[in-house]
C-alpha positions as CSV (number, residue, x, y, z in Angstrom):
1,Q,-16.9,32.6,-56.0
2,V,-15.5,31.9,-52.6
3,Q,-15.6,34.6,-49.9
4,L,-13.5,34.7,-46.8
5,V,-14.5,37.2,-44.1
6,E,-12.4,37.9,-41.0
7,S,-13.8,39.3,-37.8
8,G,-12.5,40.0,-34.3
9,G,-9.8,42.6,-34.9
10,G,-9.5,45.7,-32.7
11,L,-7.4,47.6,-30.3
12,V,-5.8,45.9,-27.3
13,Q,-3.1,46.7,-24.8
14,A,0.2,44.8,-24.7
15,G,-0.2,41.5,-22.9
16,G,-3.9,41.3,-23.9
17,S,-5.7,38.8,-26.1
18,L,-7.8,38.8,-29.2
19,R,-9.6,36.1,-31.1
20,L,-9.9,36.4,-34.9
21,S,-12.4,34.3,-36.8
22,C,-12.6,33.5,-40.5
23,A,-15.8,32.4,-42.2
24,A,-16.0,30.9,-45.7
25,S,-19.0,31.3,-47.9
26,G,-20.0,31.1,-51.5
27,R,-19.0,28.3,-53.8
28,T,-18.2,25.0,-52.2
29,F,-14.5,24.2,-52.5
30,S,-12.2,21.4,-51.3
31,R,-10.4,22.9,-48.4
32,Y,-6.8,21.6,-48.2
33,A,-5.5,24.2,-45.7
34,M,-6.4,27.5,-44.0
35,G,-3.8,30.1,-43.1
36,W,-3.3,33.4,-41.4
37,F,-1.0,36.1,-42.6
38,R,-0.4,39.6,-41.5
39,Q,1.0,42.8,-43.0
40,A,2.3,45.7,-40.9
41,A,2.4,49.2,-42.3
42,G,5.4,49.5,-44.7
43,K,6.2,45.8,-44.5
44,E,5.7,42.8,-46.6
45,R,2.9,40.3,-45.8
46,E,4.2,37.5,-43.6
47,F,3.0,34.1,-42.5
48,V,1.5,33.7,-39.1
49,A,-0.1,30.3,-38.8
50,A,-1.8,27.6,-40.8
51,M,-3.8,24.3,-40.5
52,R,-4.0,21.4,-42.8
53,W,-7.7,20.5,-43.0
54,H,-7.5,16.7,-43.3
55,D,-5.6,16.1,-40.1
56,S,-5.7,19.5,-38.3
57,S,-1.9,19.7,-38.2
58,T,-0.8,23.3,-37.4
59,Y,2.2,25.4,-38.2
60,Y,3.3,28.7,-36.7
61,A,5.8,31.4,-37.4
62,D,8.5,31.5,-34.8
63,S,7.5,35.0,-33.7
64,V,4.1,33.8,-32.6
65,K,4.8,30.3,-31.5
66,G,3.5,29.7,-27.9
67,R,1.3,32.8,-28.0
68,F,-1.1,32.2,-31.0
69,T,-3.3,29.1,-31.6
70,V,-5.1,28.3,-34.8
71,S,-8.3,26.1,-34.5
72,R,-11.3,25.1,-36.4
73,D,-15.0,24.9,-35.8
74,N,-16.6,22.4,-38.1
75,A,-20.1,23.2,-37.1
76,K,-19.7,26.8,-38.0
77,N,-17.3,26.2,-40.9
78,T,-14.8,28.7,-39.5
79,V,-11.2,28.9,-38.5
80,A,-10.0,31.0,-35.6
81,L,-6.7,32.5,-34.5
82,Q,-6.5,33.0,-30.7
83,M,-3.8,35.6,-30.0
84,S,-2.5,35.9,-26.4
85,S,0.4,37.9,-24.8
86,L,0.1,40.4,-27.6
87,K,3.0,42.7,-28.3
88,P,3.1,46.1,-30.1
89,E,5.0,44.3,-32.9
90,D,1.9,42.2,-33.6
91,T,0.1,45.3,-34.9
92,A,-0.9,44.6,-38.5
93,V,-3.7,43.8,-40.8
94,Y,-4.5,40.1,-40.4
95,Y,-5.6,38.1,-43.4
96,C,-7.3,34.7,-43.6
97,A,-6.5,32.5,-46.6
98,A,-7.6,29.2,-48.0
99,S,-5.9,26.7,-50.2
100,S,-7.9,24.2,-52.3
101,R,-4.9,22.2,-53.5
102,F,-2.1,20.1,-52.0
103,V,0.9,22.3,-51.2
104,V,4.0,21.5,-49.2
105,R,4.9,25.0,-48.0
106,L,2.0,26.5,-46.2
107,T,4.2,29.4,-45.1
108,Q,4.2,30.9,-48.6
109,S,1.4,33.2,-49.7
110,G,1.4,31.6,-53.2
111,A,0.0,28.4,-51.7
112,Y,-3.4,30.0,-51.1
113,D,-6.1,30.5,-53.6
114,Y,-8.6,32.7,-51.7
115,W,-8.0,35.6,-49.4
116,G,-10.1,37.7,-47.0
117,Q,-10.2,41.4,-46.9
118,G,-8.3,41.7,-43.7
119,T,-8.9,42.9,-40.2
120,Q,-6.9,45.4,-38.3
121,V,-5.2,44.4,-35.0
122,T,-3.6,47.2,-33.0
123,V,-1.6,46.5,-29.9
124,S,-0.8,49.5,-27.7
125,S,2.2,49.7,-25.4
């Protein structure tokens, strides 16, 4: 069994920053990509950012491009999402996800095999 655990969520004022981290544990698996998704209250889950593990190429939703950065820490076996210039519309539960197989579209939730439990991010105006 693979477990993904997110941390770093919280309450921040608009314009502030937060850093989310995702740690993987449990059964060893081939990591093809890691992604971040979010789900605001009453809305569908949406893609935020992703990284292909073999070359660290990154992808971002237009709504967060230039404000969010996804990175990896090989020593800690974690992936992080640095969020800056936060807006109230960024308020959501943020989920970490992992894909163990080749996929073309990392923006789709179906591309991922494992999911974390989510961490709440609240941005006040």
